[in-house]
Steps between C-alpha positions, in 0.01 A plus 500: 500500500788736572626472141154576361463803727842625391403467131174689560688777682754531215220513245320777693826692545574474126146614418525801731830605337346466153199709605728765652693524172177515298380789717803699383418452132266671260378433150455779250306469178650687208271601210791444261546139615438266202324236714324270404681492163837492676584430862780726620666521838651780704617505859648787695623423851611769744743349747547596866833665418327733250625324187254399231502181295296508182446236233281490189387204296371596154310173454424173670717202414264252343296768327490589131840679508682209667302176470596199707629191326330168565801407717459824700136410568573141603791608722282766663224245559743251654647763734155616609385142554810429709441817702141383556623171640432275204737206459694495172306197375171688537617807309661281231174307454301825483736645239474181297119505513485872419742454211243287320228764520638739239634406159687825430252642250362851543177529687 
């Protein structure tokens, strides 16, 4: 029981830190943003020391400007399945079954 209580406490602590960080953030809509035709990204972080870190992403990897290869998609699936606790055999079987659903022709 002690181990379970410790895990619950860690989970709550992690959640409270995530919520505290989220409370410091804001989302701004820009009329010039090309969404939904293009999904862009921009983050600006003001640090405690006064410095600012800023990054921009002109498009989403996997979108029209930078499509994912079939290998990218299967690798991403396998990593997500592993993160979700699936055994390798389960994700392999799912990929094999899904691979037979689409013949490569345009829809």
